[in-house]
C-alpha positions as CSV (number, residue, x, y, z in Angstrom):
1,M,-0.1,0.1,0.1
2,S,1.0,3.1,-0.9
3,Y,1.0,6.3,1.7
4,Y,1.7,9.7,0.6
5,A,2.2,12.9,2.4
6,S,1.3,16.6,2.2
7,F,1.0,17.9,5.7
8,Q,-1.2,21.1,7.2
9,G,-1.8,21.4,10.9
10,R,-1.1,23.6,14.4
11,V,2.4,24.0,15.8
12,Y,2.4,24.8,19.5
13,L,5.5,26.3,21.5
14,G,6.3,25.4,24.9
15,K,8.6,26.3,27.6
16,R,10.4,23.2,29.5
17,D,10.3,22.6,33.3
18,I,12.9,21.2,35.1
19,N,11.6,18.3,34.3
20,G,11.4,18.7,30.9
21,L,8.0,18.8,30.9
22,P,6.3,21.4,28.0
23,I,4.7,23.8,30.3
24,E,3.2,27.4,28.9
25,V,2.3,25.8,25.6
26,R,0.8,28.2,23.5
27,C,-0.1,28.2,19.6
28,P,2.2,30.8,17.5
29,G,-0.8,31.4,14.7
30,N,-0.4,30.3,11.0
31,V,3.0,28.6,10.1
32,A,3.3,28.5,6.7
33,D,6.4,25.8,6.2
34,L,7.8,23.7,9.2
35,K,10.7,21.6,8.0
36,L,13.0,19.0,9.5
37,S,16.1,18.2,8.2
38,L,19.1,15.6,9.5
39,K,22.6,15.5,9.1
40,T,25.5,13.1,10.0
41,E,29.1,14.0,9.9
42,V,31.0,11.1,8.3
43,L,35.0,9.6,8.5
44,E,35.3,7.6,5.4
45,H,38.0,5.1,5.3
46,Y,39.7,4.2,2.0
47,E,41.7,0.8,1.6
48,S,45.6,1.4,0.1
49,Q,46.1,-2.2,-1.8
50,S,44.5,-2.7,-4.5
51,G,45.7,0.2,-6.2
52,Q,41.7,1.5,-6.5
53,R,42.0,3.3,-3.5
54,S,38.5,2.1,-2.8
55,L,36.1,3.6,-0.2
56,D,35.8,0.5,2.2
57,H,34.1,1.5,5.6
58,R,32.2,4.8,6.6
59,M,32.1,5.6,10.5
60,I,29.7,8.5,11.8
61,K,31.6,11.3,14.0
62,S,28.2,13.4,14.4
63,K,24.5,13.4,14.4
64,S,22.5,16.9,14.2
65,A,19.6,17.9,12.8
66,T,17.9,21.5,12.7
67,I,14.4,23.0,11.7
68,N,12.8,25.8,9.9
69,L,9.5,27.2,10.5
70,S,7.7,30.3,8.6
71,I,5.6,32.0,10.7
72,E,3.1,34.8,9.7
73,E,1.5,36.1,12.5
74,F,3.3,39.3,14.4
75,T,2.5,38.8,18.0
76,K,4.5,40.4,20.5
77,E,5.1,36.7,21.7
78,N,6.4,35.4,18.3
79,L,9.1,38.9,17.9
80,A,10.2,38.2,21.2
81,L,11.5,34.4,20.8
82,A,12.9,35.8,17.4
83,L,14.4,38.8,18.5
84,Y,15.9,37.3,21.9
85,G,13.8,39.5,23.8
86,T,10.9,40.2,26.1
87,H,8.2,41.9,25.8
88,V,6.3,44.3,28.3
89,A,3.6,46.2,28.6
90,T,4.5,49.7,29.6
91,T,1.4,51.5,31.7
92,G,0.2,55.1,30.8
93,G,1.1,58.3,32.4
94,T,1.6,61.9,32.0
95,V,4.9,63.9,31.3
96,T,5.0,67.8,32.2
97,D,7.0,70.3,30.6
98,E,9.5,67.6,28.4
99,P,12.3,69.9,26.3
100,V,11.2,69.5,22.7
101,G,13.1,70.8,20.2
102,G,16.4,71.6,21.5
103,A,17.8,75.1,21.8
104,T,17.2,76.3,18.2
105,P,14.6,74.0,16.7
106,V,14.1,73.9,13.1
107,V,11.5,74.2,11.4
108,G,10.1,71.7,8.9
109,D,12.5,69.5,11.1
110,R,10.7,66.3,13.2
111,Y,11.1,65.8,16.5
112,F,10.4,62.8,19.0
113,L,8.9,62.7,22.1
114,A,9.7,60.2,25.0
115,H,6.3,58.6,24.1
116,P,4.3,57.6,21.2
117,K,0.1,57.1,21.7
118,V,0.0,60.6,22.9
119,S,-3.1,62.8,23.6
120,T,-4.1,66.2,25.2
121,L,-0.9,67.6,24.2
122,V,0.2,71.3,24.6
123,V,3.1,72.8,24.2
124,K,4.7,75.6,25.5
125,D,7.8,78.4,25.0
126,S,10.2,79.6,27.9
127,A,9.1,83.3,28.4
128,G,8.9,84.6,31.3
129,T,4.9,84.2,31.1
130,P,4.8,81.0,28.7
131,A,3.4,81.6,25.4
132,T,1.0,78.3,24.5
133,L,1.8,77.0,21.1
134,T,-1.6,76.8,18.4
135,L,-1.2,73.0,16.5
136,G,-2.0,73.7,13.3
137,T,-0.1,77.1,13.2
138,H,2.7,76.7,14.9
139,Y,3.9,73.1,14.9
140,T,1.8,69.9,14.2
141,A,1.4,66.8,15.3
142,D,1.1,62.9,14.8
143,T,0.1,62.0,18.3
144,D,0.4,58.4,17.5
145,F,4.0,58.3,16.4
146,G,4.5,61.0,20.1
147,A,5.9,63.6,16.8
148,L,6.4,66.6,16.0
149,Q,7.2,69.8,13.5
150,F,7.4,73.2,13.7
151,L,5.8,75.8,11.5
152,D,6.7,79.0,12.5
153,T,8.7,80.1,15.7
154,T,8.7,83.4,14.9
155,G,8.2,85.2,18.1
156,L,8.2,82.7,20.5
157,T,11.5,81.5,22.8
158,A,13.2,78.1,22.7
159,P,13.2,75.9,24.2
160,F,9.3,74.4,23.7
161,K,8.7,72.1,26.3
162,A,5.4,69.7,25.6
163,S,3.2,68.5,28.7
164,Y,1.0,65.6,27.3
165,A,-0.8,61.9,28.6
166,F,0.6,58.5,26.8
167,G,-1.5,55.6,26.4
168,D,-0.7,51.5,27.1
169,V,1.7,50.2,24.7
170,S,3.7,46.9,24.4
171,E,7.6,47.4,23.9
172,I,9.5,44.5,22.7
173,G,13.2,44.5,23.5
174,I,16.3,42.8,21.4
175,F,19.0,40.7,22.6
176,T,18.3,40.9,26.0
177,Q,17.3,37.2,26.5
178,P,19.7,34.2,26.6
179,L,19.4,31.3,23.5
180,P,15.7,30.1,24.2
181,E,15.0,26.3,24.1
182,R,11.4,25.4,23.4
183,Y,9.4,22.1,23.3
184,L,7.6,21.7,19.8
185,R,4.5,19.8,18.5
186,L,3.0,19.6,15.5
187,E,-0.9,18.1,15.5
188,G,-1.0,17.6,11.6
189,L,-2.9,16.3,9.1
190,N,-2.2,14.1,5.5
191,T,-4.3,15.4,3.2
192,A,-2.8,13.1,0.8
193,Q,-4.4,10.5,3.0
194,G,-7.7,11.6,3.6
195,N,-6.6,14.1,6.3
196,A,-5.3,11.4,8.5
197,K,-3.7,12.9,11.8
198,V,0.1,12.8,12.4
199,L,1.4,13.9,15.6
200,V,5.2,15.6,15.8
201,E,6.8,16.2,19.2
202,L,10.6,17.4,19.0
203,Y,11.7,17.5,22.8
204,R,14.2,20.2,22.8
205,V,14.6,22.8,20.0
206,A,16.9,25.6,20.8
207,F,16.7,28.6,18.2
208,D,19.1,31.0,16.7
209,P,18.0,34.3,16.3
210,L,15.8,35.9,13.8
211,K,18.1,36.5,10.2
212,E,16.2,38.9,8.8
213,L,13.0,41.2,9.3
214,A,11.6,42.5,6.2
215,L,10.3,45.8,7.5
216,I,8.9,47.6,4.5
217,S,7.8,44.6,2.4
218,N,4.8,44.4,-0.7
219,E,3.9,41.1,0.6
220,Y,2.3,39.3,3.2
221,N,5.4,39.6,5.7
222,K,7.0,36.4,7.6
223,F,9.5,35.7,9.6
224,N,11.8,32.4,9.2
225,L,13.2,30.8,12.4
226,E,15.7,28.2,12.5
227,G,17.5,26.4,15.0
228,S,18.8,23.0,16.3
229,L,17.4,19.9,17.5
230,L,19.0,18.9,21.2
231,A,19.4,16.0,22.6
232,D,16.4,15.8,25.9
233,S,18.5,13.8,28.3
234,T,15.1,13.6,30.6
235,K,14.2,10.9,27.7
236,P,15.6,7.7,28.8
237,Y,17.7,6.5,25.6
238,D,15.8,4.6,23.5
239,A,17.2,2.5,20.8
240,V,13.8,2.6,18.9
241,L,12.5,6.2,20.3
242,G,15.5,8.2,21.2
243,Q,15.9,11.3,23.4
244,F,15.2,13.9,20.5
245,G,11.6,13.2,19.3
246,R,8.8,11.6,17.5
247,I,6.4,11.3,14.9
248,V,3.5,9.3,15.5
249,Q,0.8,8.4,12.9
250,I,-2.5,8.1,14.6
């Protein structure tokens, strides 16, 4: 009987507890591609008696495996994993008299506030009796990004000072965390065999940092994560199933 394969399915990633069991398991969303590649490094021996220098023996020196998956959903959890970072929720607040534009602000240049997601913005100058700048006359503001451009500063005294409220945001750092290890599970369907179910478990995947992130693109963005499959010492060595993972045809 022929057994053809074409897989789809849902991927899950989880951290591991001290006993090697998966915890905090979540689905990263739609995974467009998931590939497992196995590799061996071998030593080859060639005989030196026949005059043919024939290969007569191969010995495996090392075994390795890599995983590659393409994730399409740019969630804060996925980005934190890819960037070796962590995601934090920054609570909104207020700012009073934040200097903006420096000692000699230039009309037309863009200046940035310390926070995005700005509201109730008021900009004043530094005169003895501070003058309040008029939005649309003296400056324009992009409140989502927290940015200003001055239009006309005639008769006003620099430096200018901004007071505003800012909202809650999520922030993701880059290279703030050690190499992340994850348990990977695929609950798959073999569409070439009437959606027969297939389970794939990889016990320890050490992910590399993201090689490329398309910040501007005309396509649907996705990012590729690569990693190495590690032996899981919490699993007993088994000549049949081993310590790396398993594929189960259900």
